[in-house]
N, CA, C and O atoms as a MOPAC input file, in Angstrom:
PM7 MOZYME 1SCF
protein

 N   -106.86400 1   -31.90400 1   300.13900 1
 C   -107.31700 1   -32.23300 1   301.47800 1
 C   -106.05800 1   -33.03700 1   301.87500 1
 O   -105.43900 1   -33.81400 1   301.14900 1
 N   -105.80100 1   -32.72000 1   303.11700 1
 C   -104.64900 1   -33.47800 1   303.81200 1
 C   -105.10600 1   -34.83300 1   304.37200 1
 O   -106.30100 1   -35.09800 1   304.50000 1
 N   -104.15500 1   -35.65400 1   304.69100 1
 C   -104.55300 1   -37.08600 1   305.29600 1
 C   -104.71200 1   -37.07500 1   306.67800 1
 O   -104.81300 1   -38.14400 1   307.27900 1
 N   -104.75500 1   -35.79600 1   307.38200 1
 C   -104.93200 1   -35.80000 1   308.92300 1
 C   -106.39200 1   -36.07600 1   308.94400 1
 O   -107.03200 1   -35.33000 1   308.20300 1
 N   -107.07800 1   -36.95100 1   309.59800 1
 C   -108.33800 1   -37.16700 1   309.88100 1
 C   -109.40600 1   -36.18100 1   309.78400 1
 O   -110.50900 1   -36.40500 1   309.28600 1
 N   -108.97800 1   -34.96400 1   310.33800 1
 C   -109.98900 1   -33.79700 1   310.54900 1
 C   -110.58900 1   -33.18900 1   309.20200 1
 O   -111.72800 1   -32.73500 1   309.08800 1
 N   -109.60400 1   -33.26300 1   308.18700 1
 C   -110.01700 1   -32.87700 1   307.02100 1
 C   -110.60000 1   -33.70500 1   305.96200 1
 O   -111.05100 1   -33.27100 1   304.90100 1
 N   -110.55700 1   -34.91900 1   306.32800 1
 C   -111.18500 1   -35.83100 1   305.42600 1
 C   -112.52100 1   -35.79900 1   305.01800 1
 O   -113.36500 1   -35.54600 1   305.87700 1
 N   -112.91700 1   -36.03700 1   303.71500 1
 C   -114.22100 1   -35.85300 1   303.36600 1
 C   -115.25400 1   -36.93200 1   304.09800 1
 O   -114.81500 1   -37.95000 1   304.63300 1
 N   -116.55500 1   -36.63500 1   304.07000 1
 C   -117.49600 1   -37.39600 1   304.55300 1
 C   -118.70600 1   -37.60300 1   303.60700 1
 O   -119.03700 1   -36.70100 1   302.83700 1
 N   -119.37700 1   -38.79800 1   303.65900 1
 C   -120.49400 1   -39.03900 1   302.74100 1
 C   -121.46300 1   -37.71600 1   302.55500 1
 O   -122.01900 1   -37.14300 1   303.49100 1
 N   -121.54900 1   -37.37400 1   301.28500 1
 C   -122.44300 1   -36.31800 1   300.97100 1
 C   -121.77300 1   -34.96200 1   300.66100 1
 O   -122.31900 1   -34.04200 1   300.05200 1
 N   -120.49100 1   -34.95900 1   301.17000 1
 C   -119.66800 1   -33.83200 1   301.04800 1
 C   -119.54700 1   -33.45200 1   299.39900 1
 O   -119.50100 1   -34.33900 1   298.54600 1
 N   -119.50900 1   -32.20900 1   299.12000 1
 C   -119.21800 1   -31.82000 1   297.65800 1
 C   -117.86500 1   -31.70600 1   297.58100 1
 O   -117.26100 1   -31.04600 1   298.42600 1
 N   -117.20300 1   -32.35400 1   296.52900 1
 C   -115.78000 1   -32.27800 1   296.39700 1
 C   -115.32000 1   -32.26700 1   294.96500 1
 O   -116.06300 1   -32.72100 1   294.09500 1
 N   -114.02700 1   -31.73000 1   294.64400 1
 C   -113.48800 1   -31.73600 1   293.34100 1
 C   -112.32900 1   -32.60600 1   293.21100 1
 O   -111.81600 1   -33.08800 1   294.22100 1
 N   -111.85600 1   -32.85600 1   291.99600 1
 C   -110.67600 1   -33.54100 1   291.78900 1
 C   -110.12400 1   -33.39900 1   290.46500 1
 O   -110.96300 1   -33.14000 1   289.60200 1
 N   -108.94800 1   -33.50000 1   290.08800 1
 C   -108.46900 1   -33.54700 1   288.74800 1
 C   -108.53600 1   -34.79100 1   287.99300 1
 O   -108.16600 1   -35.87900 1   288.43300 1
 N   -109.10600 1   -34.54700 1   286.64200 1
 C   -109.40600 1   -35.71100 1   285.72100 1
 C   -108.58100 1   -35.37300 1   284.48600 1
 O   -108.95400 1   -34.35600 1   283.90200 1
 N   -107.65200 1   -35.94500 1   284.02400 1
 C   -107.06500 1   -35.64400 1   282.71700 1
 C   -106.83800 1   -34.25300 1   282.51200 1
 O   -106.96400 1   -33.77800 1   281.38400 1
 N   -106.45300 1   -33.41900 1   283.68000 1
 C   -106.05100 1   -32.02900 1   283.33200 1
 C   -107.16200 1   -31.10200 1   283.67400 1
 O   -106.88200 1   -29.93000 1   283.92400 1
 N   -108.34600 1   -31.49500 1   283.70800 1
 C   -109.52800 1   -30.53100 1   284.14500 1
 C   -110.09600 1   -30.95100 1   285.62300 1
 O   -109.96500 1   -32.05800 1   286.14500 1
 N   -110.64100 1   -30.00900 1   286.07600 1
 C   -111.41700 1   -30.21100 1   287.33000 1
 C   -112.81300 1   -30.90100 1   287.14100 1
 O   -113.65500 1   -30.45600 1   286.36000 1
 N   -112.99500 1   -32.00000 1   287.89700 1
 C   -114.28100 1   -32.54600 1   287.92500 1
 C   -115.06200 1   -32.39300 1   289.31200 1
 O   -114.37500 1   -32.54100 1   290.32300 1
 N   -116.17700 1   -32.16400 1   289.44300 1
 C   -116.81600 1   -32.04800 1   290.79600 1
 C   -117.89800 1   -33.17800 1   290.88600 1
 O   -118.32700 1   -33.76000 1   289.89000 1
 N   -118.32400 1   -33.45100 1   292.24700 1
 C   -119.15700 1   -34.48800 1   292.51600 1
 C   -119.28100 1   -34.70700 1   294.08800 1
 O   -118.75300 1   -33.93300 1   294.88600 1
 N   -119.93400 1   -35.69200 1   294.42800 1
 C   -120.29800 1   -35.91400 1   295.75500 1
 C   -119.79100 1   -37.15400 1   296.26500 1
 O   -119.81800 1   -38.14300 1   295.53200 1
 N   -119.26400 1   -37.23700 1   297.60000 1
 C   -118.77600 1   -38.49700 1   298.07300 1
 C   -119.95200 1   -39.40600 1   298.50000 1
 O   -120.90000 1   -39.11500 1   299.23000 1
 N   -119.65800 1   -40.63400 1   297.84500 1
 C   -120.62500 1   -41.57300 1   298.11400 1
 C   -120.53300 1   -42.63500 1   299.32600 1
 O   -121.49100 1   -43.15700 1   299.89600 1
 N   -119.08000 1   -42.84800 1   299.60600 1
 C   -118.88200 1   -43.59100 1   300.80900 1
 C   -117.30300 1   -43.64900 1   301.00400 1
 O   -116.48700 1   -43.34600 1   300.13400 1
 N   -117.05800 1   -44.01400 1   302.07600 1
 C   -115.62900 1   -44.15300 1   302.59400 1
 C   -115.31200 1   -45.55900 1   302.70200 1
 O   -115.98300 1   -46.28800 1   303.43300 1
 N   -114.21100 1   -46.04600 1   301.93800 1
 C   -113.68900 1   -47.42200 1   301.84000 1
 C   -112.61900 1   -47.65600 1   302.63000 1
 O   -111.57400 1   -47.02200 1   302.48700 1
 N   -112.79300 1   -48.67900 1   303.62600 1
 C   -111.69100 1   -48.93400 1   304.63200 1
 C   -111.26600 1   -50.43800 1   304.55400 1
 O   -110.43000 1   -50.93900 1   305.30500 1
 N   -111.86900 1   -51.03800 1   303.65800 1
 C   -111.18600 1   -52.44200 1   303.34600 1
 C   -111.08500 1   -52.93000 1   301.79600 1
 O   -111.74400 1   -52.33600 1   300.94300 1
 N   -110.35700 1   -53.88000 1   301.49600 1
 C   -110.24600 1   -54.35000 1   300.14200 1
 C   -111.68000 1   -54.71400 1   299.56000 1
 O   -112.34100 1   -55.61200 1   300.08200 1
 N   -112.13800 1   -54.00500 1   298.47900 1
 C   -113.38400 1   -54.27600 1   297.90300 1
 C   -113.31500 1   -53.98000 1   296.54000 1
 O   -112.28000 1   -53.55300 1   296.03000 1
 N   -114.47700 1   -54.20400 1   295.83500 1
 C   -114.81900 1   -53.72500 1   294.47000 1
 C   -115.62300 1   -52.43600 1   294.65000 1
 O   -116.52100 1   -52.24400 1   295.46900 1
 N   -115.06100 1   -51.45500 1   293.59300 1
 C   -115.92400 1   -50.08800 1   293.68900 1
 C   -115.55500 1   -49.54100 1   292.28000 1
 O   -114.46000 1   -49.76800 1   291.76600 1
 N   -116.43100 1   -48.88400 1   291.74800 1
 C   -116.07600 1   -48.09400 1   290.40600 1
 C   -115.58200 1   -49.01500 1   289.37800 1
 O   -114.83800 1   -48.55500 1   288.51200 1
 N   -115.90100 1   -50.26000 1   289.35900 1
 C   -115.47700 1   -51.23600 1   288.51900 1
 C   -114.00700 1   -51.82300 1   288.48700 1
 O   -113.52100 1   -52.40100 1   287.51500 1
 N   -113.32400 1   -51.57100 1   289.78400 1
 C   -112.13200 1   -52.12100 1   289.97200 1
 C   -111.91900 1   -52.51800 1   291.50600 1
 O   -112.71800 1   -52.17700 1   292.37800 1
 N   -110.84500 1   -53.21900 1   291.73800 1
 C   -110.56800 1   -53.56500 1   293.04000 1
 C   -109.79900 1   -52.54300 1   293.78700 1
 O   -108.74900 1   -52.13300 1   293.29300 1
 N   -110.23700 1   -52.06400 1   294.98800 1
 C   -109.64100 1   -50.98700 1   295.65900 1
 C   -109.11800 1   -51.56700 1   297.00800 1
 O   -109.83600 1   -52.14300 1   297.82600 1
 N   -107.62700 1   -51.32000 1   297.15600 1
 C   -106.90700 1   -51.68200 1   298.21700 1
 C   -106.97600 1   -50.43700 1   299.19000 1
 O   -106.42300 1   -49.37400 1   298.90800 1
 N   -107.66000 1   -50.62700 1   300.30100 1
 C   -108.00700 1   -49.65200 1   301.34400 1
 C   -107.81700 1   -50.33700 1   302.56200 1
 O   -107.81900 1   -51.56700 1   302.62700 1
 N   -107.62200 1   -49.44700 1   303.71500 1
 C   -107.63500 1   -49.94100 1   305.03700 1
 C   -108.05800 1   -48.77900 1   306.02600 1
 O   -107.97200 1   -47.64500 1   305.55400 1
 N   -108.44300 1   -48.88400 1   307.15900 1
 C   -108.80100 1   -47.88900 1   308.06300 1
 C   -107.75600 1   -46.82500 1   308.27300 1
 O   -108.08800 1   -45.66100 1   308.49900 1
 N   -106.40800 1   -47.23200 1   308.19800 1
 C   -105.27900 1   -46.17200 1   308.29900 1
 C   -105.10200 1   -45.50000 1   306.91800 1
 O   -104.59200 1   -44.38100 1   306.85500 1
 N   -105.54000 1   -46.20200 1   305.73400 1
 C   -105.36800 1   -45.67200 1   304.39100 1
 C   -106.70600 1   -45.66700 1   303.42000 1
 O   -106.81700 1   -46.17100 1   302.30200 1
 N   -107.57200 1   -45.02600 1   304.10400 1
 C   -108.89200 1   -45.12200 1   303.30200 1
 C   -108.99800 1   -44.59000 1   301.74400 1
 O   -108.19000 1   -43.78800 1   301.27400 1
 N   -109.95300 1   -45.07000 1   301.11200 1
 C   -110.32100 1   -44.34800 1   299.80900 1
 C   -111.52600 1   -43.88800 1   299.94400 1
 O   -112.22500 1   -44.22900 1   300.89800 1
 N   -111.95900 1   -43.01000 1   298.96700 1
 C   -113.35800 1   -42.51100 1   298.85500 1
 C   -113.95300 1   -42.66400 1   297.49500 1
 O   -113.31500 1   -42.32800 1   296.49700 1
 N   -115.26200 1   -43.20600 1   297.42000 1
 C   -115.94200 1   -43.38900 1   296.19600 1
 C   -116.74200 1   -42.19700 1   295.99900 1
 O   -117.55900 1   -41.82500 1   296.84100 1
 N   -116.49500 1   -41.49800 1   294.74500 1
 C   -117.22100 1   -40.20900 1   294.62200 1
 C   -117.98700 1   -40.43600 1   293.20300 1
 O   -117.58900 1   -41.20200 1   292.32500 1
 N   -119.08100 1   -39.68400 1   293.14400 1
 C   -119.86800 1   -39.66200 1   291.90900 1
 C   -119.78900 1   -38.31600 1   291.16100 1
 O   -120.15800 1   -37.24300 1   291.63900 1
 N   -119.27900 1   -38.49100 1   289.96500 1
 C   -119.32300 1   -37.02100 1   289.24800 1
 C   -120.67800 1   -36.52000 1   288.92000 1
 O   -121.64700 1   -37.19500 1   288.57300 1
 N   -120.59100 1   -34.98500 1   289.11400 1
 C   -121.98000 1   -34.28800 1   288.80400 1
 C   -122.27200 1   -34.42100 1   287.34700 1
 O   -123.41900 1   -34.62500 1   286.94900 1
 N   -121.22000 1   -34.30500 1   286.52400 1
 C   -121.36900 1   -34.19500 1   285.04000 1
 C   -121.73200 1   -35.61200 1   284.42000 1
 O   -122.69600 1   -35.76700 1   283.67000 1
 N   -120.99100 1   -36.49000 1   284.74800 1
 C   -121.29800 1   -38.03300 1   283.98100 1
 C   -122.02700 1   -38.84100 1   284.90300 1
 O   -122.53500 1   -39.85700 1   284.42700 1
 N   -122.18400 1   -38.62300 1   286.06800 1
 C   -122.80200 1   -39.67400 1   286.81100 1
 C   -122.16300 1   -40.88900 1   287.11500 1
 O   -122.78300 1   -41.79100 1   287.67700 1
 N   -120.88100 1   -41.00700 1   286.76800 1
 C   -120.12400 1   -42.29800 1   286.88300 1
 C   -119.28600 1   -42.03000 1   288.30600 1
 O   -118.98200 1   -40.91800 1   288.73600 1
 N   -119.02000 1   -43.16300 1   288.85600 1
 C   -118.27100 1   -43.28300 1   290.12100 1
 C   -116.76100 1   -43.42900 1   289.76600 1
 O   -116.38300 1   -43.99600 1   288.74100 1
 N   -115.92200 1   -42.87400 1   290.69400 1
 C   -114.54100 1   -43.14400 1   290.76300 1
 C   -114.06100 1   -43.22900 1   292.29600 1
 O   -114.73400 1   -42.86800 1   293.26100 1
 N   -112.82500 1   -43.75200 1   292.32900 1
 C   -112.27900 1   -43.89900 1   293.77400 1
 C   -111.07300 1   -43.08900 1   293.85200 1
 O   -110.32500 1   -43.06600 1   292.87500 1
 N   -110.76600 1   -42.34900 1   295.01400 1
 C   -109.72400 1   -41.55400 1   295.03500 1
 C   -109.13700 1   -41.48700 1   296.46900 1
 O   -109.87700 1   -41.73300 1   297.42100 1
 N   -107.93800 1   -41.18900 1   296.64400 1
 C   -107.26300 1   -41.07400 1   298.09100 1
 C   -107.93600 1   -39.74400 1   298.64500 1
 O   -108.44200 1   -38.97000 1   297.83300 1
 N   -107.95300 1   -39.50500 1   299.77200 1
 C   -108.33200 1   -38.24100 1   300.46300 1
 C   -107.44800 1   -37.10900 1   299.77600 1
 O   -108.02400 1   -36.09400 1   299.38700 1
 N   -106.18100 1   -37.23000 1   299.62300 1
 C   -105.24900 1   -36.23400 1   299.19700 1
 C   -105.66800 1   -35.59400 1   297.63700 1
 O   -105.32000 1   -34.48100 1   297.24100 1
 N   -106.33300 1   -36.38000 1   297.02000 1
 C   -106.67300 1   -36.07400 1   295.54900 1
 C   -107.96300 1   -35.21600 1   295.66100 1
 O   -108.30200 1   -34.56800 1   294.67100 1
 N   -108.66700 1   -35.16800 1   296.73500 1
 C   -109.90900 1   -34.58400 1   296.79300 1
 C   -109.97800 1   -33.02900 1   297.46100 1
 O   -109.29100 1   -32.79200 1   298.45400 1
 N   -110.72200 1   -32.12500 1   296.95000 1
 C   -110.63700 1   -30.82300 1   297.50900 1
 C   -112.28400 1   -30.52700 1   298.07400 1
 O   -113.21100 1   -30.65000 1   297.27300 1
 N   -112.50700 1   -30.18300 1   299.32400 1
 C   -113.92200 1   -29.87100 1   299.49000 1
 C   -114.28100 1   -28.55500 1   298.89700 1
 O   -113.50800 1   -27.59800 1   298.84700 1
 N   -115.59700 1   -28.56600 1   298.41600 1
 C   -116.09900 1   -27.45900 1   297.84600 1
 C   -117.09800 1   -26.68900 1   298.86300 1
 O   -117.66700 1   -27.26000 1   299.79300 1
 N   -117.21500 1   -25.48700 1   298.59700 1
 C   -118.28200 1   -24.67600 1   299.37400 1
 C   -119.66300 1   -25.05300 1   298.96500 1
 O   -119.87600 1   -25.42600 1   297.81100 1
 N   -120.60100 1   -24.97600 1   299.84300 1
 C   -121.88500 1   -25.06100 1   299.53700 1
 C   -122.61200 1   -23.95700 1   299.12500 1
 O   -123.80600 1   -24.07200 1   298.84800 1

């Protein structure tokens, strides 16, 4: 996914990302635009440099990624 606003994920989007060399799938939980705690760590984000909290379909755990690390999946 590129960083140009039009392709950025939205809450509920099904996405995939790379985890330790394998592809993981899940859903976007929220867009993070300010410094906050998420997925057990401090996330430095801003409106111009957002992060996305995603929940893994397989493990149910949360992770935070840059939009460039996420790929939208077909429904």
